[in-house]
C-alpha positions as CSV (number, residue, x, y, z in Angstrom):
1,M,0.0,0.0,0.0
2,K,1.2,3.5,-0.9
3,V,0.5,7.0,0.4
4,T,1.1,10.3,-1.2
5,I,3.1,12.7,0.8
6,P,4.9,16.1,0.2
7,V,8.6,15.6,-0.6
8,W,10.0,18.6,-2.4
9,D,9.1,22.1,-1.2
10,L,8.2,24.9,-3.6
11,P,11.5,26.8,-3.3
12,H,13.4,23.5,-4.1
13,R,11.2,22.9,-7.2
14,L,11.5,26.5,-8.4
15,F,15.3,26.3,-8.1
16,H,15.4,23.1,-10.0
17,W,13.4,24.3,-13.0
18,L,14.9,27.8,-13.1
19,L,18.3,26.2,-13.1
20,A,17.5,23.8,-15.9
21,A,16.1,26.7,-18.0
22,S,18.9,29.1,-17.3
23,V,21.7,26.6,-17.9
24,T,20.1,25.6,-21.2
25,A,19.8,29.3,-22.2
26,A,23.4,30.0,-21.1
27,Y,24.7,27.1,-23.2
28,I,22.7,28.3,-26.3
29,T,23.8,31.9,-26.0
30,A,27.4,30.9,-25.6
31,K,27.2,28.7,-28.7
32,I,25.5,31.4,-30.8
33,G,27.8,34.2,-29.4
34,G,27.7,37.6,-31.0
35,E,25.3,40.0,-29.4
36,L,23.9,37.2,-27.3
37,I,27.2,36.9,-25.3
38,D,26.0,39.7,-23.1
39,W,22.9,37.6,-22.3
40,H,25.3,34.7,-21.6
41,G,26.9,36.9,-18.9
42,R,23.6,37.9,-17.4
43,L,22.5,34.3,-17.3
44,G,25.7,33.4,-15.5
45,I,25.0,35.9,-12.8
46,F,21.4,34.6,-12.5
47,I,22.8,31.0,-12.2
48,L,25.2,32.3,-9.5
49,G,22.2,33.6,-7.5
50,L,20.4,30.3,-7.9
51,L,23.5,28.3,-6.7
52,V,23.9,30.5,-3.6
53,F,20.2,30.1,-2.9
54,R,20.5,26.3,-3.2
55,I,23.5,26.2,-0.9
56,V,21.7,28.3,1.8
57,W,18.5,26.2,1.3
58,G,20.6,23.1,1.7
59,F,21.1,24.2,5.4
60,I,17.8,25.8,6.3
61,G,15.3,24.3,3.9
62,S,12.9,21.5,4.5
63,K,14.3,18.0,5.4
64,Q,14.6,16.5,2.0
65,S,16.4,19.6,0.7
66,R,19.0,19.7,3.3
67,F,22.5,18.3,2.5
68,V,22.7,16.4,5.7
69,T,19.7,14.3,4.7
70,F,21.2,13.0,1.4
71,F,24.9,13.5,1.7
72,P,26.4,10.4,0.1
73,T,28.5,9.0,3.0
74,F,30.3,5.7,2.5
75,G,27.7,3.9,4.8
76,R,24.8,5.3,2.8
77,L,26.4,4.4,-0.6
78,S,27.2,0.9,0.7
79,A,23.6,0.3,2.0
80,Y,22.2,1.6,-1.3
81,L,24.4,-0.7,-3.5
82,Q,23.4,-3.6,-1.3
83,G,19.7,-2.8,-1.5
84,R,19.4,-1.9,2.1
85,W,18.9,1.9,1.8
86,Q,15.5,3.4,2.6
87,G,14.5,7.0,2.0
88,I,12.1,9.2,0.2
89,G,14.2,11.9,-1.2
90,H,17.6,11.7,-3.1
91,N,19.1,8.3,-2.9
92,P,22.9,8.3,-2.1
93,L,23.8,8.1,-5.8
94,G,21.3,10.8,-6.6
95,G,22.8,12.9,-3.8
96,L,26.3,12.3,-5.2
97,S,25.0,13.5,-8.6
98,V,23.4,16.6,-7.1
99,L,26.6,17.6,-5.3
100,A,28.7,16.9,-8.4
101,L,26.4,19.1,-10.5
102,L,26.5,21.9,-8.0
103,L,30.3,21.8,-7.9
104,A,30.6,21.7,-11.7
105,L,28.2,24.7,-12.0
106,S,30.1,26.6,-9.3
107,V,33.3,26.1,-11.2
108,Q,31.7,27.3,-14.5
109,V,30.2,30.3,-12.9
110,G,33.2,31.2,-10.8
111,T,35.6,31.1,-13.8
112,G,33.1,32.9,-16.0
113,L,33.1,35.9,-13.6
114,F,36.7,36.6,-14.5
115,A,36.7,35.5,-18.1
116,N,37.1,37.5,-21.3
117,D,36.8,36.7,-25.0
118,D,39.5,39.1,-26.3
119,I,36.9,41.0,-28.2
120,A,34.0,42.6,-26.4
121,F,33.1,40.5,-23.4
122,E,34.6,40.7,-20.0
123,G,33.3,39.0,-16.9
124,P,31.9,41.3,-14.1
125,L,35.0,40.7,-12.0
126,F,37.6,40.8,-14.8
127,Q,39.1,44.0,-13.5
128,F,40.1,42.4,-10.2
129,V,42.6,40.1,-11.8
130,D,45.4,40.5,-14.4
131,K,44.9,39.6,-18.1
132,A,47.1,36.5,-17.9
133,F,45.1,35.0,-15.0
134,S,41.8,35.9,-16.7
135,D,42.9,34.1,-19.8
136,K,43.7,31.0,-17.7
137,L,40.3,31.1,-16.1
138,T,38.7,31.6,-19.5
139,G,40.4,28.4,-20.7
140,W,39.1,26.5,-17.6
141,H,35.6,28.0,-18.3
142,N,35.7,26.7,-21.8
143,S,37.1,23.2,-21.1
144,T,35.2,22.3,-17.9
145,V,31.9,22.8,-19.7
146,N,32.5,19.3,-21.1
147,V,32.5,17.9,-17.5
148,L,29.2,19.7,-16.9
149,L,27.6,18.4,-20.0
150,T,28.7,14.8,-19.1
151,L,27.1,15.2,-15.6
152,L,23.9,16.5,-17.1
153,G,23.9,13.6,-19.6
154,L,24.2,11.1,-16.7
155,H,21.5,13.0,-14.9
156,L,19.1,12.7,-17.8
157,A,20.1,9.0,-18.3
158,A,19.2,8.3,-14.7
159,I,15.8,9.9,-15.1
160,I,15.1,7.7,-18.2
161,F,16.4,4.6,-16.4
162,Y,14.2,5.1,-13.4
163,R,11.2,5.8,-15.6
164,W,11.4,2.9,-18.0
165,V,13.4,0.2,-16.0
166,K,12.5,0.9,-12.3
167,K,9.0,2.3,-13.2
168,T,9.6,5.3,-11.0
169,N,8.7,8.8,-12.3
170,L,11.2,11.3,-11.0
171,I,9.8,14.3,-12.9
172,V,6.2,14.4,-11.6
173,P,7.3,14.8,-7.9
174,M,9.6,17.6,-8.9
175,L,6.6,19.3,-10.6
176,T,4.0,18.7,-7.9
177,G,6.2,18.3,-4.9
178,K,4.3,15.1,-3.9
179,K,5.4,11.5,-4.2
180,A,3.7,8.1,-3.7
181,I,5.7,6.0,-1.3
182,P,5.2,2.7,0.7
183,I,3.3,3.4,3.8
184,D,6.1,2.0,6.0
185,L,8.4,4.7,4.7
186,A,5.9,7.5,5.6
187,A,7.0,7.4,9.2
188,I,10.5,8.7,8.3
189,A,9.1,11.7,6.4
190,A,9.3,15.0,8.3
191,P,6.5,17.4,7.9
192,H,7.2,20.6,6.0
193,P,7.7,23.7,8.1
194,T,4.8,25.9,8.8
195,P,4.0,28.5,6.1
196,A,5.3,31.3,8.3
197,A,8.6,29.6,9.1
198,G,9.0,28.5,5.5
199,A,8.4,32.0,4.3
200,V,11.0,33.5,6.6
201,R,13.6,30.9,5.5
202,F,12.7,31.5,1.8
203,I,13.1,35.3,2.2
204,L,16.4,34.9,4.1
205,S,17.8,32.7,1.3
206,L,16.5,35.0,-1.4
207,L,18.1,38.0,0.3
208,I,21.5,36.3,0.6
209,S,21.5,35.0,-3.0
210,S,20.2,38.3,-4.5
211,S,22.8,40.2,-2.5
212,V,25.6,38.0,-3.9
213,A,24.3,38.3,-7.5
214,W,24.0,42.1,-7.1
215,G,27.5,42.3,-5.7
216,V,29.2,40.5,-8.6
217,S,27.0,42.2,-11.3
218,G,28.2,45.7,-10.4
219,G,27.8,46.3,-6.7
220,I,31.3,45.3,-5.8
221,T,32.7,47.4,-8.7
222,Q,30.7,50.4,-7.6
223,L,31.9,50.0,-4.0
224,Y,35.5,49.5,-5.2
225,Q,35.4,52.6,-7.4
226,A,33.8,54.7,-4.6
227,T,36.4,53.6,-2.1
228,A,39.2,54.3,-4.6
229,A,37.8,57.7,-5.4
230,Q,37.5,58.5,-1.6
231,H,41.1,57.3,-1.0
232,Q,42.3,59.5,-3.9
233,A,40.4,62.5,-2.6
234,Q,42.0,62.0,0.9
235,Q,45.5,61.8,-0.7
236,S,44.8,65.0,-2.6
237,A,43.6,66.7,0.5
238,Q,46.7,65.7,2.4
239,V,48.9,66.9,-0.4
240,N,47.1,70.3,-0.6
241,A,47.3,70.6,3.2
242,G,51.1,70.1,3.0
243,F,51.4,73.0,0.7
C-alpha cells in the first residue's frame, strides 16, 4: 500500500526548473555568441544567484532539501548498493549527482566571472585580476563545460532509467512536490515547516542570494570605485594641506 506525501518544497522545485532553463539558455547563447554573449553573462549571474540560494537552502530548507539528509556517506552508498537503503528523497547516488552538478556549475560560474573573449566581453570581476590569469580562467571555463555536459547527460540518463526500468517517475514529484511511497516509509518523512517559518527561510535565502548576485553584477565594482575615489580624494587633500 502506498500513500502520497509532500517531498519537495516549492523553493526547491523553483530552483530546479529555473536552473534547468537558465543553464540551457546560457549554453545556447554561448554557442551562438555575437550579441547574445552579453545575455550569456547575465544568465551566468542569475545562475550564481540560484546556486547561492540552493546552498543556503541546503542548510535551512525542508528536510529533503538539506544536504545532511542526502549527503552520500560511505555507509549510505554501501547500503544503497546492497539494496538496504530506505529513504524518500535523493538516494545516495542521486545525492552524489546533485553535489557533483552543484560543484561543476560553481566552477563554471566562478571562472566565468573573471573570463574574457579578447573581443568585447569581460566578466563582471575581470578588472580584479590581471589579463594572464583571466585568460587562464577563461580556458578553464571553456574546457570544464564538457564535464558539466557529461554530468547533465548522466542525470538525464538516470531519469530515463528510473522511468522505464524501475518504473519510477522522478519528474512528476519535482513538478507537484508530492510522491507516492510505501506506507512503511511515511513514518520517516518529516512534515514541511509551517507556512510562516517556510516564508522566513525563503526570504532569508532570497536576500542572501540576490545580494551576492547584485555584488558581482556591479555592486562590488561600484563600491570599489567609490572607495578608490575616496582614497584618492583623501590623498589629494593631504597633499594640498602640505602646501
